[in-house]
N, C-alpha and C positions, 0 to 999 in steps of 0.2 A: 396684622400684615405679615406675609411670608417673607422671611429674609433669604436672599439669594447670594450665593458665592459663584460668580460667573453665571452659568445657566442652571445651576443646581440649587435645591433648597439647602440651607445652611446645615441642617441635621444630616442630610445625605452627604454633603461635601465633607463634613467632619468624619463621617463613617468611612469614606473612601481613603482619607489621609491616615486613618488609624488602622484599617484592616490589613491583614497579610494575605496575599494571593499568590498562587503558583501557576506559572505558565509552562506547559510541557511541550517543548518544540520551539525552535527559533529559526524556522525556515520561511517559506512563502507567507503563510498566514501569521506565523509567530512574529516576524519583523513588523508587519502592519499592526498587530495586536499590541505589542510592547509600546509602540509609538502612541497608539490610541489611549492606552492605559495611563501613561504619565501625563498626557495632555488633558485627560479627563479629570485628573486629580488623585490618582492612586499613587501612594508614596512608598509602600512597602511591597516590593515585588521580588519573587524568586523565580528564576528561569533555568531550565535544565534541557540540555541537548547533547547528544553524543557525537554529532557530526562535526566535521571540519569544513571550512568554506572551499567550494570548488568554483572554478572560473565560470561554469555554466550557471551558477546561482546569481551572478551579478546583474542579469537583465531584469530581475524582478524583486530580489531581496535587497531592498535599497539601503539597509543599514550597513551593507558590506561594500568594500571598494577593492580595486585591483591589488592594493598593498596588503589586503587581509587574506588573500588566498593561502590556504594551508593552515590557518589559525582556527581556534575553537569558535563555532557559531555563537554559543551562549556568551562567551567572554567578550567577543567583539560587539555583539548586539548590546550588551550592557554598556560598554564604553561609548558606543555611538549614541545611545539614548541619553546618557548622562551629559552629553555635549549640549543638548537643547533642553534638558531638565536637570540641572546639577543638584537640586534639592532632593531628588528621589533616592530612596535607599534600595538599591538593587543588588541581589546576590546571584551570581552565575555559577552553574555547575556544569563542567564538561564531563558528562557521565551519562550512563543509561538509567532511566527511571526504574528499570527492573532490577537494579542493584539492590541487594538485601538491606543495605543501610537506609534506603528510603522506605521504611516500614510504615505500619499503620500509625504509630506515634508521630512520625514525620508528617504525615498527611493531616493529622489532627491539629497541627500548628496553623492551619490556614482556614480562612472563612470561605474560600472559594477556589476551585481548581478549574483551569481552562486548558483544553487540549488543542494543540496545533500539530498533530502527529502525522507520520507518513507510513505507518504500518499497523496492521490489525493486532498483532501480538501485544504491542505496547498499549494500544487502546483498550484491549480486553483487561490488561493488568491494571491500568489506571482506573477503569470502571470498577473493578473489584476493590481496589484500595479505597476509593471514595465511598463505596457502599459500606465497607468495614469501618471506616472512620466517620460515617454519617456526615459527609461533607458534600455540598452541591457541586456538580460537575457540568460544565458547559462543553458540549462536544460539537465539532465542526468539520467541514470538509468541502473541497472544491473539485470539479472535473471540467476543465475547459471553462465554458461560460456558465456552467451550472454550479450551484453551491447550496449548502444547508447549514443550519445551526439548530441545536436542540439542547434542552436542559434535562439533566438526570438528577433526581432527588429520591433518596431511599424512602420506600413506602408510599411515595406520591406519584411517581412516574415510572414508565418502563425504563429498565436499564439498557445499556448498550447491547447486551447479549440476550435480551428477551425474545427477539425474533431471529431466525436463522439468517446468516449472511451468505452471499454468493462467494465463489472463489475470488480472491483479490486480483484486480486487474489494473491497478495503478501503482506506479513506482517512481521514486526520485530519480532524476536524470543522472546524478553522480553514482547511483547504484548501478545503472546500466553501464557506465563507462569504466568504473573503477572496482566495484566490489559486488559483482553479481552473486546471488546466493540461490537463485531458482532458475529452472530452465527458461521460463518466460523472459527473464532478464536477458539471456543470451540470444533468444529469438528476436527480441526488439533490437538488440545491438546488431544482429546480422541484417535486419531489414534496413537499419540506418546505413550500414556499410554498403548495401546494394545501391542506395540512393547516392551516397557519396562517390561511388566509383562509376556508376552507369546512369544514374537518374538525375533529378534536379537537386542540386546541392543546397543544403540548409545549415546555417551556422549552428543552429540549435540541435543538430543531429550529428555532432562530432562523435567519433567512435573510439578515439585513442587519446592518451595523454599527449599534450603538445610538447614533445621532447626538445623542440628548438626554442621554446619560450621560457625565459627565466622566471616568469611570474608563477610557474608551477614548482619553483624550488621548494623542497619539502621542509627545510629548516625554517621555522617561522621567524627566527632571529634575523636572517638575512634576506627574507622575502622582499621587504620594501626596498632595500638597497639594490637588489638584483633587478627588480621591476623598473626602478628609476633608470638603472644603467641601460636596460633594454631600450628605453625611449631615447636616451642620449647617444648611445653608440651607433645606432642605425645599422648594426651588423647582422640583424636577424631578417632573413628573407622568408616571409610567410608564403608557403606554397600549399594550395588546396590539395586535398586527398586525390581528387580526380586529375589535377595537373601532374602531380607526382606519379600517379599510375600511368598516365599517358607517356610521361618521360621515360618510363621503363618499358614501354610497348605492352603494357598490361602483362608483364612477365609474372606468371603464376607463382614461381618459386620466390621471387623478390617480395611479392605481395604477402605470401605465406609467412616468410621470415620476419617481415616488418610487423604484421598483425599479431602473430602467435608466438614470436620469440622476442623481438626488440621491444615492443610495447609492453610486454609482460615483464621483461627484465627491468624496464623503467618503473613500472608499478611496484616492483619489489624494493626499489630504493626508498619508497614511501613507507618506511619500516613501521610507523605508528599505525598504519592501516591493518597490520598483520599481527598486532599484539594479542588481539582477541578473536582473530579469524585465521583460518587455515590459509597459508600463502599459496598463490597460484604456481603452477609448474610450467615453464616455457617449453615450447615444442621446437624442434629443429628439423628442417626438411630432410637433410641428408641422413640424419639418424633414423627418421621414420621410414625412409625408403629402404633401409636395410630390413625392415619388417614386412615389406610388400611381397605377398606371395605371387607365384607365377600367374594365377588365375584372377588377379585383382581386377582386370577389365570386366570380367564376367560378374564379379561381386559388386562392382560399383555402378554398373549400368542398369538403371531401373527396368529397361526393356528386356534385359537378359537374365535377371536374377532368377535363380532356381533354388530348389529345396523346399522345405516345409514352410507353410505360412504364406500370406499374400506378400507380394514384392515390396509394397509400400510400408509394410508393417515390420520389416526386418531392420535390425539395428546393426550397422557396420562398425568395424573397429576404427581406431585412429588412422591406421594406414588406408583403410577404405575411404574414409571421409577426406583424407588429404588428396587422394586421387580424384574424388568427386569434385572437390574444390578446384583443383587444377583444370579439369575438363570443363567445368561450368564457366570458369573465367574465360577460357578460350572461346567457348560458344558465345558468351555475352559480348566479348570483344569483337567477334565477327559480326554479330547483329548490330552493334553500335557503328562499326565501320561501314556497313551496308547502308545505314541511314544518312551518312554524310557528315561533314564537319558541323560541330555545334549541336548534333542530335542528342537526344536523351531517351533512355528506356524508362518505361513506367512499370512499377512493381505490380505484379498480378499473381496471386497465389495459384492460379490455374495455368500459368505459363511454365512449362517443365524446366527450361534452363534457369529461370529466376528461382523456382522452388528448389532446384538442386543446389544452387548457390547458397541460399539461406539455410537449407538443411545441413550442408557441409560446414559452413562457417559457424552456425550456432552450436553444432555438436562438438566441433573442435574447441570452442570456447568453454563449453560445458566440461569437457575433459580437463582442460587447463585448471578450472576452478573446482575440480573434484566432485562433479555432479554426474549422475547416471545419464548417459546419452539417450536421445529419443529417436523414434522411427520417423521417416518422412511423413507418414500419415498423422502422427501425433503433432508434429511441428506445423503441418498445414492447418490442422484444426485449431491450433493456438494462435496462429498468425492472423492479425487483424489490423484495423485502422488505429491511428495514434492521434490523440488530442493533446496539444501543448498546454502547459500551465499558463494561465492568464493573470497578470498582475492586478488588473482591475477587479477581477472576481475575488482575489484574496483580500483586497482592500474593503470591498463591500461586506464580505463575510466577517472580517475582523471588526468592522463597525457594529454589525449586528450582535456579535459576541458581547461587546461592551454594553449595548442596550439591554440585553438579557441580564448581564451582571448587575446593572443598576436596579432592575426590578427585584432581584434577589436581595440585594443589600438594603433595599427599601422595605423589605418584609412582604413584598407582593409576589411571592413565588407562584401563587395561583394564576397570576397574570402572564406568566412565562409561556412562550409558544415555541413550537418547531416552525422555523421559517425557511422557505425554499426560495432560491434565486433561480429564475428561469432564463432561458436564452431568448425566448420570444414572449411578448406580452400576452397574457391570457385574454379571453373575450371581454373582460372588464378593464383591459388596458393596463394591467398590473404585472410587473416583473417579480415583485416580492409577494409571496403568498404565505400567510401565517396559518397554522393549524393547531388545534388544541392538543395538549400533551395526553398521551394514553396512560392509563393506570398500569401498574406492574402486571405482568403475565403470571397467572397462578401456576403455570407449568414451566416457568423459567428455571433452568438448572443453576442459575447464579444468584438471583435475588429472591427466590421463593423462601419461605420460612424454614423449610427443610428440603434443600436442593436434592433432587434425585433424578437419575437418568437410567435408561435401559439400553444396553449395547448388545447387538447381535454379532457373534463371531464364532469361529471354530476353535474350541479350547484345545484341540489336539495339534493345531497348526500355528497358533498365536504364541509368540515368544513373550516372555516377561518384558524384554527390552522394547518390543513393539507396543505393548500396553503402555509403557512409560512414555516413550517418545512420540508415537503416532497418535495414540488415543488421548492420554492425559495431558501431555504438553501441547501437541500440535492442534488436536481437535478441541479440547476443553480449556486450552490456554493457561495451564498451570505452569509454575516456574520450578518448584522443587517439591513434588508430591511424595507423600508417605502413604503406603497402601497396606491395609490390614484386612485379612480374610475373616469374615464373620462365620467362623467354623466352630465356635465354642472354645477354641484354644488361643485365639488372638494371634494367629500366625502372621508375622510381618513379611509381606511379599516384596515390597520396595521401601527402601529407606533413603531419605534425603541426605543422610550422613555418608560422606564419601567412603566407598569401599565396604560398607557394612553389609550390603546385599548384592554386591556386584556378581557374585557367583551364580545368582539366580537368573541373570540376564539371558543366558543362552538356553534356559529351560523353558518348556511349554507350560501353559497355564494348567493343563491337566495333570502335570507332574506334582502339583501342589493340592490336588483334590478339587480343583475348581471345575464345576460341571454346570449343566443346565439348572438355572435357579439360584446359583451361588450369588452372594452379595459381598461387595467390596466397599470398605469405608476408606475414602481418600481424603487426606488432609494436606492443605498447603498452608503452613504456618505463616509464611511471609504475607500471603494474601488474606490471612485469617478466614480461610474458606474451607468448608467441609462438603464433600459430595458423596452420596451413596450411589454406587454403581450396581445395577442388577444385570447379571450375565445371562444371556440366552444363547445356548449352544445351537449352531446351525451349520450343516454340512453342505448346503446347496446355495451358498452365496454366489453372486455373479462373478464371472471371470475377472481376475485382477482386483477384486474388491475384498479387502482384508477384514472390514467390519462395517456395520451399519448402526447408526443411532436411531432407535425406534422413535417415531414421532418427530423426526428432525425438521419437518416442514409443518407449517400451521395447518390444522385440519380444516379450518374454514376461515373465510374472510371476517374481519372485524364487524361487529354489529353496527349498522348505520346509526348515527346519532339522531336524537329526537329533533323536531323542528325548533324547540326552544333552545337546544344546545347548538343547533346548526346555524348560528348567526355569524355573519362576517366579523372577523376580529382583525384589526390592523395593529399588529405589534402590541397586542394586549388591550387595545381600546375598542369597545364594541360599537358598531354602527347598526343601521337598520336594514341591511341587505337581507333579501329573502333567501330562505334555504334553497339549495339546488334541488331540482326535480329529476335530474338525470339518472339513468339506470346504470348499474355497474356492469362493465364488460369483463369477461373472464381474464384473469391474470395470465400473462404470457411469460415465457422462459427467457427473459433477458433482464438485465440489471439496471434499468434506467427509469427514472421518475419523470413523468410528464404531468405537470399540474396545470389544469385549464379551468379551475374555478377558484375563486377567492373566498368561498365559504369556509367556515371553520369546520375541520374534520378531525377525527382521531388520527394522529400522525403516524403512530406505530413505528417501530424500528425498521420495518420494511419500507417505510416511507410510502405508504399506499394511500393515494388520494384520488377521489372521484373526479371524473371528467364529464364534459358536456356529452350529450348523446352522440354516438358515432365514434367516440374516441376510445383509446385503450388505456389500461393501467400499466404503469411501469414502476420500477424501483430504482432509486438512487441510493447507494449505500455510502459512500464517503469518497473522499477523494484526494485533495491535495495531500492528503494523507493517502490516500489511496484506497478507497474501498470499492470503487465501482466504475463500470464503464458508463459512458454517457452518450449513448446513441439516442437521437431524438427524431421524432417525426412530427410534421404538422398534422392538424386534425384531418385535413382533407387528403393526406398522403399516407395510406396504409403501408406497412412494411412489405417490401418485396420479399418473395420467398427466399431468394439467395442472400438476403441481408440478415435474416434472423439468427444465423449461426455465427456471425462475425463477433469476435471480441473487440472491444474498443479500449485502448490503453491511454490513460491520462498520465502525463509525466510531470513531476516536479523535482 
C-alpha cells in the first residue's frame, strides 16, 4: 500500500521537506510560487530579489500590503509566508542574483532553481549558472492572459539561450515610473501620461510618485506609522492627474516643472534607488528657455524642419523638445475643449499632436535619466499597445511550476513538459497545452560542448569598449568577460580586473592586430563559461548596424515529430489523442505564440507550435518577466496589415 502525506507519496513528501530550492524573483509569479511551495511541503527555501515594494505592486503581489511599501520584496515575502507556515526555513536575500558572491558553488547548494524574473539579462545569467552547476532550472513567464513554464536540464533539454530571442518588450511597472533604463520605458511612460492628461484615466497607469501620499515614505522604519497616520488624519486630498492639470488650465510650464523637475526631485529622495544606478537630473523650464535659439519654432515644427535628413528622423535637443512639449499640450488642450465637458482623447500614433506630445515627453525623460534621445520616427515605431499583468495568470503559472518541480524531485525528468497557457481554448477546449521538451541545440553558443560564435564587424571602426559592452555583455549576456587574442602571444585584450586593460577601451580592434579570421577566447569565470569568437571583417554593414552575429536566426524549422512521438501529453501523462495532420504555416515576424493543438510537439525555446490548418505560427518568449509581446489572433481572424508592426508591451 502506498503511504500518503497529504496528497503526496511519503517518499516524495520526505524529499520535499529535505531538499533546498532557490526562487529567483519575489514579484508577481514569485509571490504565488512561494505560497505554493510552502503549502505543498517544501521546507528549505531561499529567495532572492533586488527590488523594493512599490504601491503599484499591491494589486496582484498579495504577500505585500500598504505598510510594506519601500521595503525589500524578498524579506517581506519571507515574513508573510512564515505567518501561514511557521515551520518553513526561508532565507531571503535583498540583492541581485548577478552579484559575484552567488557563484557556481552557491547554485550547487540547491536541488532545484525556479525563475520568477522580470528581465532577460538575469534570466540568461541564471540559465548559465544552472548549466555550470548542473542543477535543473524551471523557467516561467506571463504576458497578460498568456503564460508558459518550461524545464531546463543540462544535456537533456534546450537551454534558455538555445534559440534567438526577440527584443524585450515587457517591463515591470515600477521600472516605468521610477527607474527607467531604456528608451522604451520612457515611451511607455509618455503614453501613460497622455492618457492621464487627455484620455481615459487608469489607476494602473500612474506616471509619477505620489508626493502627497505618506505611504511612499522612503524610510522603511516609519513607513507603517506614516501610512496609518494618512488614514487617520484625513488631511490628504487625492487629486487625479487630469483634475490637477485642468485646475492649472493645462498650463504647459506648470506641467513641465511638475513632471520633469518636482517629480524627479522627489525620486532623488529615494536615495537607495541610486546607490547602484546613475541618479536622474531634474529639468527646470526657465533654465532651459535660456538655451532656446531664435529659430526654435522652425526646429520644433515637424512641418517646417529643414536641413539634411528626413524631418521625422531628426533628433532635437532638450530646448527643442521642451518647446514641442509646450506646443503639443496647447494643441491637445484645444482639441479636448472642442469636444466638450467630460470628453476624452484617444491615443493614436498616427495623430500628429498626440505623437508630438509622446515624442517630446519621452525624450525629455530619456535626457533626465541619461539616455540618448530618439527621433520621432524611432519613437513612433516603438510605440504600441500595452497589456496589463494579470494576477490569475501568475497564479496558474506558479501552480504549473510546482507540478514540474514534483516531477523532477520524483526522478521523472523525462515526464517534464513545456506548458502554455492560452487566452482562448483551443479546438479541443483546452487552455493549457503541454509540449515535449526539445533536446539541446548543437549550435547553441551557451550549452554546446564547445561554445563558438561568429561575429561580423568592421575591425577598423569597432572599439574595444564596444566589443565588451555591446557584444559580450549586452548581446551574449556575460557579466565580467576576459578576452584573449589567439595570436600566438596570448595578448590580453580585456580583463575583468578593474583598471588592468582600461587603456584599451578607446582603441580599435585593428590596433591589436585583429583582422578577418581572427579568433578571440572569451571567459566569464563567474558564469564558468568560455566562448570562442570568430571575427569576420566587413565594411558594408547596414547603416547604424555595428555588428551582426552570423547565424543568429534558426536556419530552418524544427523537424516534425514522428506519429509515435506526437501523442497528446497532459502534464506528463499520455493519452490516446491522434497526431495532428495540420500543415505548418510560415513563421511571421512577431513575438507571439498561438497554440491551437494539444498534441505533443517539440517546444523549442522559440515556443514554436503547430496549429490547425489555416492558422499561423507565433512565438511567445516570456513575460511577467518580460520577454515578449502577446498579440493574439483567433484562427478565423488573420492579422491586419497595419497590426503586424505594432509592439505589445506587458507590464508587471
